[in-house]
C-alpha positions in Angstrom: -15.7 -12.5 -8.1 -14.8 -14.2 -4.8 -17.2 -16.2 -2.6 -18.3 -13.0 -0.8 -18.8 -11.0 -3.9 -15.5 -9.2 -3.6 -13.0 -9.5 -6.5 -9.5 -10.6 -5.9 -8.2 -7.3 -7.3 -10.4 -5.3 -4.9 -9.1 -7.4 -1.9 -5.6 -6.4 -3.0 -6.6 -2.8 -3.2 -8.1 -2.9 0.3 -5.1 -4.7 1.8 -2.7 -2.3 0.1 -4.6 0.8 1.4 -4.6 -0.6 4.9 -0.9 -1.2 4.7 -0.2 2.4 3.6 -2.4 3.7 6.4 -0.6 1.5 9.0 2.8 2.6 7.9 1.8 6.3 7.8 0.6 6.1 11.4 3.6 4.2 12.7 6.6 6.5 12.5 7.9 5.4 16.0 9.2 1.8 16.5 6.9 -0.8 18.0 8.6 -3.4 20.1 8.2 -6.8 18.5 9.9 -10.2 18.6 11.0 -9.5 14.9 13.1 -6.5 15.9 16.9 -6.6 15.5 19.3 -4.4 17.5 22.5 -2.9 16.1 25.5 -4.8 17.4 26.1 -3.7 21.0 29.8 -4.7 21.0 30.5 -2.2 18.3 28.6 0.9 19.2 27.3 1.0 22.8 27.2 -0.9 26.0 24.7 -3.8 26.0 22.6 -2.1 28.7 22.0 1.1 26.6 21.5 -0.9 23.4 18.4 -2.4 24.8 16.9 1.1 25.0 17.9 2.0 21.4 15.5 1.8 18.4 15.7 -1.5 16.5 15.5 -2.6 12.9 12.0 -4.0 12.6 11.3 -6.7 10.0 7.6 -5.8 10.4 8.3 -2.3 9.2 10.3 -3.5 6.3 7.5 -5.9 5.3 4.9 -3.1 5.4 7.1 -0.8 3.2 7.6 -3.7 0.7 3.8 -4.4 0.6 3.2 -0.7 -0.2 5.9 -0.2 -2.8 5.2 -3.5 -4.6 1.4 -3.1 -4.5 -0.8 -2.8 -7.6 -1.4 0.8 -6.8 2.2 1.7 -7.5 1.9 0.2 -11.0 5.5 -1.1 -11.1 7.1 2.4 -10.2 8.5 3.0 -13.7 10.4 6.3 -13.7 8.4 9.1 -15.1 5.0 7.5 -14.4 2.3 8.4 -11.8 3.2 5.1 -10.0 6.8 6.3 -9.5 5.6 9.7 -8.4 3.4 8.1 -5.8 6.3 6.0 -4.6 8.5 9.0 -4.3 5.9 10.9 -2.2 5.5 7.8 0.1 9.2 7.6 0.7 9.4 11.4 1.3 6.6 11.2 3.8 8.4 8.4 5.7 11.6 10.5 5.8 9.6 13.5 7.2 7.8 11.3 9.8 11.2 9.9 11.0 12.6 13.4 11.6 15.0 13.5 8.7 15.8 16.9 7.3 15.6 17.8 3.5 19.2 18.6 2.4 18.0 21.4 0.1 15.4 24.2 0.2 13.4 22.4 -2.5 12.5 19.6 0.0 13.0 15.9 0.0 12.8 15.4 -3.7 15.6 16.1 -6.3 14.0 16.3 -9.8 15.7 15.5 -13.1 14.6 15.0 -16.7 15.2 12.3 -19.2 13.7 11.0 -22.4 10.8 8.9 -21.2 9.2 8.1 -24.6 8.5 9.1 -28.1 5.5 10.0 -30.2 4.8 10.5 -33.9 5.1 14.0 -35.3 3.1 15.5 -38.1 5.5 15.2 -41.1 5.9 11.4 -41.4 5.6 10.1 -44.9 6.5 7.0 -46.9 6.2 6.7 -50.7 6.9 3.9 -53.1 7.5 4.7 -56.8 7.5 2.0 -59.5 7.5 2.8 -63.2 4.9 5.6 -63.4 2.9 4.6 -60.4 3.4 6.0 -56.9 1.9 4.8 -53.7 1.7 6.6 -50.3 1.6 4.4 -47.2 -0.4 5.0 -44.1 1.5 5.2 -40.9 0.4 2.6 -38.4 -1.3 0.5 -41.0 1.4 0.0 -43.7 4.5 1.2 -42.0 5.9 2.7 -38.8 9.1 4.8 -38.4 11.6 3.4 -35.9 12.0 5.5 -32.8 15.7 5.7 -33.3 15.4 6.9 -36.9 17.2 10.1 -37.9 14.8 12.8 -39.2 16.5 13.1 -42.6 14.6 12.3 -45.9 15.7 8.9 -47.2 15.4 8.6 -51.0 16.8 6.0 -53.3 16.5 2.8 -55.3 15.4 -0.2 -53.3 17.7 -3.2 -52.8 17.0 -6.4 -50.9 19.8 -7.3 -48.5 18.4 -10.5 -47.0 18.9 -10.7 -43.3 21.2 -7.7 -43.3 24.0 -9.8 -41.9 27.6 -9.3 -42.8 29.7 -12.1 -41.3 32.7 -12.9 -43.4 34.1 -15.1 -40.6 31.1 -17.4 -41.2 31.4 -17.2 -45.0 28.0 -15.4 -45.1 27.6 -11.8 -46.2 24.3 -10.4 -47.4 26.1 -7.3 -48.7 28.6 -9.2 -50.8 26.5 -9.2 -54.0 24.8 -5.8 -53.8 25.9 -2.2 -53.7 24.0 -0.6 -50.8 25.6 2.8 -51.0 23.0 5.5 -51.5 20.2 2.9 -51.6 17.2 2.0 -49.5 18.0 -1.4 -48.0 15.2 -3.9 -47.3 16.0 -6.3 -44.5 14.3 -9.4 -43.0 14.5 -10.3 -39.4 16.2 -13.3 -38.0 18.9 -15.3 -39.8 19.3 -18.5 -41.9 19.0 -20.3 -38.5 15.9 -18.3 -37.6 16.5 -16.7 -34.2 18.1 -19.7 -32.6 20.1 -18.4 -29.6 22.5 -21.3 -30.0 22.9 -21.1 -33.8 26.0 -19.9 -35.5 24.3 -16.5 -36.2 23.2 -16.0 -32.6 25.5 -12.9 -32.3 23.5 -11.2 -35.1 20.0 -12.0 -33.7 20.5 -11.1 -30.0 17.1 -10.1 -28.5 17.0 -6.3 -28.0 20.1 -5.8 -30.2 19.3 -7.4 -33.5 17.5 -4.4 -35.0 20.1 -1.9 -33.8 23.0 -4.0 -35.1 21.5 -4.5 -38.5 20.6 -0.8 -38.8 24.2 0.2 -38.0 25.6 -2.3 -40.5 23.4 -0.8 -43.2 24.7 2.6 -42.2 28.3 1.4 -42.4 27.6 0.0 -45.9 26.5 3.5 -47.0 22.8 2.9 -47.2 20.6 6.0 -47.4 17.9 4.4 -45.4 16.9 1.0 -43.9 13.5 -0.6 -44.0 12.7 -3.8 -42.1 10.1 -6.3 -43.3 7.5 -7.2 -40.7 7.5 -10.8 -39.3 3.7 -10.8 -38.8 1.0 -11.3 -41.3 -1.1 -8.8 -39.4 1.2 -5.7 -39.2 -0.4 -4.5 -35.9 0.7 -7.7 -34.2 4.4 -6.8 -34.8 6.1 -5.2 -31.9 7.9 -2.9 -34.2 4.6 -1.5 -35.4 4.2 0.1 -32.0 6.5 3.1 -31.6 8.8 2.6 -28.7 12.1 4.1 -27.7 15.4 2.9 -26.2 17.1 5.5 -24.0 20.5 4.4 -25.2 19.7 4.5 -28.9 17.9 7.7 -29.6 19.4 8.4 -33.0 20.9 5.8 -35.3 22.3 8.4 -37.8 20.2 6.9 -40.6 16.5 7.0 -41.4 14.8 3.7 -40.5 11.3 2.2 -40.7 9.4 -1.1 -40.7 6.8 -2.0 -43.4 4.0 -4.6 -43.5 4.5 -7.9 -45.3 1.9 -6.9 -47.8 3.8 -3.8 -48.7 7.0 -5.8 -48.9 5.3 -8.3 -51.3 4.3 -5.4 -53.6 7.8 -4.1 -53.7 9.5 -7.5 -54.3 7.0 -8.3 -57.0 8.7 -5.6 -59.1 11.7 -7.9 -59.1 9.6 -10.9 -60.0 9.8 -12.6 -56.7 8.0 -12.8 -53.3 9.0 -12.7 -49.6 8.9 -16.5 -49.4 11.0 -17.0 -52.5 13.5 -14.3 -51.4 13.9 -15.9 -48.0 14.5 -19.3 -49.5 17.2 -17.8 -51.7 19.1 -16.2 -48.8 18.8 -19.3 -46.6 20.7 -21.2 -49.2 23.3 -18.5 -49.9 23.6 -14.8 -49.1 21.9 -13.7 -52.3 20.9 -10.1 -52.4 19.6 -8.1 -55.4 18.3 -4.8 -56.6 14.5 -4.5 -56.7 13.8 -3.5 -60.3 13.2 0.2 -60.8 11.5 0.7 -57.5 12.4 3.9 -55.6 11.5 4.5 -52.0 11.3 7.9 -50.2 10.4 8.3 -46.6 10.8 10.7 -43.7 10.5 9.9 -40.0 9.2 12.5 -37.6 9.7 11.1 -34.2 9.2 13.5 -31.3 11.0 12.8 -28.0 9.0 13.2 -24.8 10.8 14.4 -21.7 10.0 12.6 -18.5 10.5 13.7 -15.0 12.1 11.6 -12.3 12.9 12.4 -8.7 15.4 11.1 -6.2 14.2 11.2 -2.6 16.9 12.5 -0.2 16.9 12.8 3.6 19.6 13.9 6.0 20.5 12.9 9.6 23.0 15.6 10.7 26.1 14.4 12.4 26.9 15.3 16.0 30.6 16.3 15.6 31.0 20.1 14.8 33.7 19.3 12.2 33.0 15.8 11.0 29.3 16.5 10.4 30.5 18.3 7.3 31.4 14.9 5.8 28.7 12.4 4.7 28.1 8.7 4.5 25.5 7.9 1.9 23.0 5.0 2.2 21.3 4.3 -1.1 18.8 2.1 -2.9 16.7 2.6 -6.1 13.0 2.6 -5.8 12.0 2.4 -9.5 11.1 -0.7 -11.5 9.7 -1.7 -14.9 6.1 -0.5 -14.6 4.0 -2.5 -17.0 7.0 -4.1 -18.6 8.8 -3.4 -21.8 12.0 -4.3 -23.5 13.7 -4.9 -20.1 11.2 -7.5 -19.0 12.1 -11.2 -19.0 8.5 -12.3 -18.9 7.0 -14.5 -21.7 4.6 -11.7 -22.4 6.8 -8.7 -21.6 4.2 -5.9 -21.9 0.9 -5.1 -20.1 1.3 -6.7 -16.7 2.4 -4.9 -13.5 6.0 -5.7 -12.8 5.8 -5.4 -9.0 9.6 -5.3 -8.3 9.3 -6.5 -4.7 12.9 -7.7 -4.6 14.1 -5.3 -7.3 14.1 -3.0 -5.5 11.3 -2.5 -3.0 13.4 -4.6 -0.7 16.5 -2.3 -0.7 14.3 0.8 -0.5 12.4 -0.6 2.4 15.6 -1.5 4.3 16.8 2.1 3.5 13.7 3.6 5.0 13.9 1.4 8.1 17.6 2.4 8.6 16.6 6.1 8.3 14.0 5.6 11.1 16.5 3.8 13.4 19.4 6.1 12.9 17.3 9.3 13.1 15.7 8.0 16.4 18.9 6.9 18.1 19.8 8.8 21.2 23.5 8.9 20.2 23.8 10.5 16.7 26.7 9.5 14.4 29.6 11.9 14.3 29.4 12.3 10.5 26.2 13.1 8.8 24.3 10.3 7.1 22.5 11.0 3.8 19.7 8.6 2.7 19.2 8.5 -1.1 16.3 6.7 -2.8 17.1 6.8 -6.5 14.8 6.8 -9.5 15.5 5.6 -13.1 18.1 3.1 -12.1 16.5 0.6 -14.5 16.9 3.0 -17.4 20.7 3.2 -16.9 21.6 4.6 -13.4 20.0 7.9 -14.4 19.0 9.0 -10.9 22.4 8.4 -9.3 24.1 10.0 -12.3 21.8 13.0 -11.9 22.7 13.2 -8.2 26.5 13.0 -8.7 26.3 15.6 -11.4 24.3 17.9 -9.2 25.0 16.7 -5.6 23.1 18.2 -2.7 26.1 17.9 -0.4 29.7 18.4 -1.7 30.8 15.3 -3.6 34.3 15.7 -2.2 32.9 15.5 1.3 31.2 12.1 0.6 33.2 9.6 2.6 31.5 6.4 1.4 28.4 5.1 -0.4 26.6 1.9 0.6 24.0 0.6 -1.9 21.3 -2.0 -1.4 19.8 -3.5 -4.5 17.8 -6.8 -4.3 18.3 -7.8 -0.7 15.0 -9.6 -0.3 15.9 -13.2 -1.3 18.5 -14.3 1.3 19.0 -18.0 1.0 21.1 -20.1 3.3 22.7 -16.9 4.6 24.4 -16.2 1.2 25.1 -12.5 0.8 27.2 -11.0 -2.0 29.0 -7.7 -1.2 30.6 -5.8 -4.1 33.1 -3.0 -4.0 35.1 -4.6 -1.2 38.3 -3.6 -3.0 37.4 0.1 -3.2 38.8 0.8 0.3 41.4 -1.0 2.4 39.1 -0.5 5.3 36.2 -2.6 4.0 37.4 -6.2 4.3 38.7 -6.0 7.9 35.5 -4.2 9.0 33.2 -6.7 7.2 35.1 -9.7 8.6 34.9 -8.2 12.1 31.2 -7.4 11.9 30.2 -10.6 10.2 31.8 -12.5 13.1 30.2 -10.4 15.8 27.0 -12.0 17.2 25.2 -11.3 20.4 25.4 -14.9 21.6 28.8 -15.8 20.3 27.6 -17.9 17.5 29.3 -18.4 14.2 29.3 -15.9 11.3 26.1 -14.1 10.6 26.3 -14.5 6.8 28.0 -16.6 4.2 29.7 -13.7 2.5 30.9 -13.6 -1.0 33.2 -10.7 -1.7 33.5 -8.9 -5.1 36.3 -6.4 -5.3 35.1 -4.2 -8.1 33.4 -0.9 -7.7 31.9 -1.1 -11.1 28.6 -2.9 -11.4 25.0 -2.8 -12.6 23.6 -0.5 -9.9 23.8 3.0 -8.5 27.0 2.6 -6.5 28.9 2.8 -9.8 28.0 6.4 -10.2 29.9 7.2 -6.9 32.8 4.8 -7.5 33.7 6.7 -10.7 33.9 9.8 -8.5 36.6 8.1 -6.4 34.3 7.3 -3.5 34.6 4.0 -1.6 31.4 1.9 -2.2 29.8 -1.3 -1.1 27.0 -3.1 -2.9 24.7 -5.6 -1.1 22.9 -8.2 -3.1 21.2 -11.6 -2.4 21.3 -12.9 -6.0 19.0 -13.2 -9.0 16.1 -15.7 -9.2 13.4 -16.9 -11.6 11.2 -13.9 -10.8 13.8 -11.3 -11.8 12.3 -8.6 -14.1 9.0 -10.5 -14.2 5.5 -9.7 -12.8 6.0 -12.5 -10.4 8.5 -10.6 -8.3 5.9 -10.1 -5.6 6.0 -9.2 -1.9 4.9 -12.6 -0.7 8.2 -14.1 -1.9 10.4 -11.8 0.2 12.5 -13.1 3.1 11.8 -10.1 5.3 13.7 -11.6 8.2 16.8 -11.9 5.9 16.3 -8.3 4.7 16.2 -7.1 8.3 19.4 -8.9 9.0 21.1 -7.3 6.0 19.7 -3.9 7.0 21.2 -4.3 10.5 24.6 -5.2 9.0 24.5 -2.2 6.6 23.6 0.1 9.5 26.5 -1.1 11.6 28.9 -0.5 8.7 27.5 2.9 8.1 27.8 3.9 11.7 31.4 2.5 11.9 32.4 4.7 9.0 30.5 7.7 10.3 32.2 7.5 13.7 35.7 6.7 12.6 38.0 9.7 13.4 39.7 9.7 10.0 37.8 9.2 6.7 38.4 5.8 5.1 40.8 5.7 2.1 39.8 5.1 -1.5 41.3 2.5 -3.7 40.8 2.0 -7.5 40.4 -1.7 -8.2 42.4 -3.5 -10.8 40.4 -5.7 -13.1 39.7 -9.0 -11.5 38.9 -10.9 -14.7 38.0 -10.1 -18.3 34.2 -10.1 -18.9 33.0 -12.7 -21.3 29.8 -11.3 -22.8 28.3 -13.0 -25.8 28.9 -11.1 -29.1 32.1 -9.4 -28.0 35.5 -10.8 -29.0 37.6 -8.0 -27.7 38.1 -6.1 -24.4 38.9 -2.4 -24.0 38.1 -1.7 -20.3 35.9 1.4 -20.8 32.9 2.2 -18.6 30.2 4.1 -20.6 28.0 6.8 -19.1 24.5 5.8 -20.0 22.9 9.1 -19.0 25.1 11.4 -21.1 25.1 10.4 -24.8 25.0 13.7 -26.7 27.1 13.5 -29.9 29.2 10.7 -28.7 29.7 8.2 -25.9 31.0 9.8 -22.6 33.1 7.6 -20.4 32.5 7.4 -16.7 35.9 5.7 -16.3 38.4 3.2 -17.5 39.6 0.1 -15.7 43.1 0.0 -14.3 45.7 -1.7 -16.5 43.2 -2.1 -19.4 43.9 -1.3 -23.1 41.8 1.9 -22.7 44.0 3.1 -19.8 47.2 2.2 -21.7 45.9 4.2 -24.7 45.5 7.3 -22.5 41.7 7.2 -22.3 40.2 8.6 -19.1 37.0 9.5 -17.3 35.2 12.4 -19.0 36.4 11.6 -22.5 33.7 11.5 -25.2 34.4 8.9 -27.9 33.2 10.1 -31.3 34.9 7.5 -33.5 36.3 4.0 -33.0 38.1 2.5 -35.9 36.0 3.4 -39.0 32.7 3.7 -37.1 31.3 7.1 -36.0 30.1 6.9 -32.4 26.8 8.6 -31.4 25.7 6.4 -28.6 26.3 3.2 -26.7 24.9 1.0 -29.5 27.3 2.5 -32.0 30.1 1.8 -29.6 29.1 -1.9 -29.0 28.7 -2.3 -32.7 32.2 -0.8 -33.3 33.6 -3.2 -30.7 32.2 -6.1 -32.6 34.2 -5.0 -35.7 37.6 -4.9 -33.8 40.2 -7.7 -33.7 42.1 -8.5 -30.6 45.7 -7.4 -30.8 45.2 -5.2 -33.8 45.7 -1.4 -33.2 43.0 1.0 -34.1 42.5 4.7 -33.8 39.9 6.2 -31.4 38.9 9.8 -31.8 37.8 11.5 -28.6 36.6 14.9 -27.4 38.3 16.1 -24.3 37.9 19.6 -22.8 36.3 20.8 -26.0 39.2 19.6 -28.2 39.3 16.6 -30.6 42.1 14.1 -30.0 43.2 10.9 -31.8 44.6 8.1 -29.7 45.6 4.6 -30.6 44.3 1.6 -28.7 45.1 -2.1 -29.0 42.2 -4.2 -27.7 42.8 -7.5 -25.8 41.4 -10.7 -27.1 38.8 -12.1 -24.8 39.6 -15.3 -23.0 
C-alpha cells in the first residue's frame, strides 16, 4: 500500500482509465506546442498549412499509455486484452471520421490456433517382465503439444542426448537401432546448454526439443520420450502443455516423463539417470533398456483463437485515383503475459506491455488517421489504415488481410509499415524496403532534407533495400507491392515486461509519424502510381545453426501438409532451381516436410554445393526439382 492507502497497482488503474477517457473525448486536435505540421513546401502553401491539423505528440503519448496499460494485459492475439485494444482502435477510427471499408465494420476477423488442451484419451503405460504400470498425466508424464495422435508402442532404448553430429565425432544413435523403438532422450548436451559450446547448434533455446524430436523421427523411432530436467516434475516447463504455432504436428508421438519414472525404466537395464548421463558425457553410449516396452497415445486438442485487424478508410478526392490505395500499417498485438517469445529472465506470468513493440507504431498510425481524415484537402488516392493483430505469432494478421483483402490487392499502390518507432536515439531511423520501388530513395532524400527553418537533415537515415523482413510489410512485398518499414532499433527492453510507456520518446515518434504522413501523401497525390521493384539479395544471412542458404521465404500462417513459400529471393539457389511463390515444399532431401521446423531441420542436414531433390506441390500437382544450396559465408 502507498502512503495514502492506495496501492501502486490501483494508481496505475486510475491513471490508465483517465487516459482512456481523455482520448475518447478528444477526437479533434488540440493546439499545443508539441504539435508538428506536415511539410508545407511539399503539400500546401505555408499560410494554409498553419490552419491544417497537426501531428500531436500529446495524442500519441495518450494512445501509448492506453495500449501499454495493465488493463490491456499485453494485447496477445486471441485474448480479451487484444480484443479490448481492437475496440479502442476502432473507436478512434470512428471518432476521426474514417469509414469502415466493409459492411462488417472496422474489424476484420480471422482464426488461428491459439492454444492446446488435453483430450480424453491420453494414456501412457510401461511394461517390464510381467508388470505393467499406467502413468498419470500431469504427475508422471505430459504429452508434447506437437505430438502426433498415433499410438506409439515398442521396446525402449536410451539415446543419450538425442544428438547426431558426425562432424563433431559424436552420435548418440551410432550404437543403437532406433527403428521401431521408443527413444528416451535427455535434455542438453555433453556441454550442458552452453550457448558457446561445440554442441550449441543442438541445444538452441526454443529449438532443441523440436530438433531432437525430428532427428528421432528421421532415425525411424516409433515415439520419442524426453526425460525431465527437474526433480519436481511440475517445475519443468515441458510439464505444462503449450503449443508452438509453427510446430503443430511433429509426425511422431512425443511426451515427457518425470525423472522418477525415468529412473524406474533405466533400473531395468541396471543403471540410473546419473550413471547413464556420465556414460554419454564420456562417449555417445546408447543402449537398449532391458525388456521394457512402452506404449502411449497423445490426445492434444487444438483450440481455435480469433484475431481481428482494425481497418479504416479515408476516401480519395480524385474520381479515378480514389480507386487506388495507399496503406499505412502497424501491428497492435504483443506477447500478453509472456511465453516462448519472451526474452525476460522469467518469461511467463508478467504483463509484457509492448509500449515500443508496437503501441508506438499503432499510436502513430491512429494519429496519422486523425490528421489525414481532418485535413481540408483530401489526398487524391484513398488511404487505408490497417492495425494488424497476431504479428508476433508469425505475421498472421497481415497474411489474413492479403489473403482476403478488403480493397483489391492489385489496386494497392504502396504499404508503409511502422513497427517499433518509439525509441528514436540521436535521430537514427532505419527504413527498410527502400529498394522495392525506384521512387523511394529520391523521395526519402528530398523529404529528409526538407525542414521548415532550412536546418540540416531531419533524421540520420539508414537504408535497407530488402522488402523481406520480420514485420507485416513482408506480406505485401510478396504480392509485388512497394513497401517501406520504419524502425528505431532494438533495445534491452525488447520482448520484456520492461517495455513500458515511460521509456518512449514521444517527440521522436511524432517526428517519424510526420515523415510517414508526408511520404504517404506524396504517393497518394502522384499522378502515376509508383513502380515496383523486386530486390536482389543484399547479403547472405548468417544465422547460427545454418550452414547453407537457399533463399526461400516461408509462409508462417499456411502450413497444412507442407511448407508454403511466400516467395524466393532473386538470384538465389531456390530461384535457380525453379521454386516460386505459392509452391508447397513437402520433401527436402530425405526429410518429409510438414512445417517450418521440418524445413529448418532439413536445411541443417544439407551440404553447400551438393545438389539435392526438393519435392513440391504446385497447382495441385507434385513436382520434383533439384536445388544446389550455397555455402554460407
